[in-house]
N, C-alpha and C positions, 0 to 999 in steps of 0.2 A: 551441472547438467540439470535441465528442467524438463517438465512434461506439461501437457495441457497449455502450451504457449498460446496466448491470446492477445490480440491488439485491442486496447481499451482506449476509447476516445474520452477526453476530459469532459466534453459537453454532455455525452450520454451519462457518464458517471455522476456528474453534478446533478443532472435531472433526477437520476435514481436516488441519490442521497437526499435531495430536497423532498422527494416523495416520502422516503422513510422517516425523515425528520418530522414532516407534517403528520404522518400517521401516528407517530409516538406522541407528538404534541396533543393531538386529538384524544388519544388514549389517556394521557395524563390529565387532561381537562375533565374527563369523566371519572377519574380515579380519586378516591379519598387519599389525602396526603399521609394518613396513618397506615395506609396499605403497605405491607412490607415490600411489595414489588415497586412502589413508587420511586425510591431512591435509585434502584437498579435501572429502571426505565429512563429516569431523568439523566443518569450518567451515560446511558447508551445514546440518548439524544445529543448530549454534549460531545461525545466521541464522534458521532456522525457529523456534527457541525464542524468539528476540527478537520475531519477528513475532507469535507466539502471545501473548506478554506484552502487545503492543500492542493486540491484539484483546480480551484480557481487560480491559485498562484501559478501552477504549472501552465495553465492555459493562457493567462493574461500577463504575467510578470516575469516568469523565470528567464526567458531569453533576453528581455530588456534590462534586467537587473545587473548592475556592476558588482553586486555582492556575491553573485553566484556564477562566476566565469566558467565553471565546468559545464553549465547548460549552454552549449554552443550552437544550438539550432532551434528555430521556431517550429514546433510541431503541434499537431492537434491531439496526439495521444502517444502511448508507449506500448511496447510489447512486453508482457510479463508472463512468467510461468511458475507453476508449482515446483517447489524444490523436492528432490528425492530424499529418501530416508537417510542415506549416507551424508548428504549435505546438512540435514537437520541435526544429525549426531555431531558433525563437525562444528556446527554453530553452537550447540550446547556445550561442547568441550571448550571451545574458545571463550565463551561467555563465562564459564566456570573459572578458567584461567585468569580472566580479567575482573574477577570479583563481582560477576553478575552484570556487567555493563556491555552494551553494544549488540544485543541480540537483534534489535530492529534494523540496525545498520547492516549487519551481516545477512539477515534475511532479504533485505531489499537488494543488496549487492548480488547475492546468489540468484534471486528471483527475477532480476531485470535481464531481459533478453536483448531488447533493442530500445535505446533511449539516448538523448543527447549527451548524457553524462557518462556513458560507457562506450568503450571501443574495443574492437577485436584484438588490438595490440596491447591492451592493458592486462596487467597481472591481477590476480584476485585481490592482493593488497592495495593496488592502485584503484580498483573499482570500489573497494570498501572505503578508501580515503575520500574518493569523490562523493560517494553517497553520504558520508559523514559530514560533508560540507553543504549538503542540500538543505533547503528549508525544512525544519522539523515537522511541520504540518503536512508537507508533501510526503515525507517518509512514512508518516502515519497512514496517509491515504494509500500509498503504495503497499505497505505491509498488509493492510486490510484486504486489498485486492489479491495479493499473493495468497493469503490465507483462504480467501474464497475459492481460488483456483485449486487449492490443496484439498478442499472438502470432498471426500469420496462419495457423498450423497448428492453431489451436484448442486449445492445451494449457492454456488457462485453465480452471479448474474451474467457472467460472460463465459463461463466454462463450456467447453465442447463435450460431446458425448464420450469420446474415446481419447485417452491419453496418447500422445505421440512423443517419441523420444527425439531430442535435438542433440 
């Protein structure tokens, strides 16, 4: 069960990520490499670049790729939602049982409301299995968007003002 369900277009997300990457690049250009914040900001820029690649893959190649058959429809975006506390607790429990592996996969599976790789007739395990087969950069993009929607301060670029239950 999710809240704050939001349709996110790949094109808009790519543009926003490119702007954030450029802003950090400008900041790094003006920052001394000895500054203790430099490595953190450089890593943040690299993470955003990876997310951008994930959105580009979803927009341009996911449907066309023979390697990702679970992406069965050409779309310009997906609907994601913030996961509720009970789902987060369940994810943490499952991850602990799996030796710390799979948190991103479970988060994306639980936070995906509508996308080509999930269906109403799929069980939670089937959704997690489908998400586990997606391109890893897309999963990073998707997990970051879900985390933005989860932010109670409304820092997500796509979040609405009031949560709605689905």
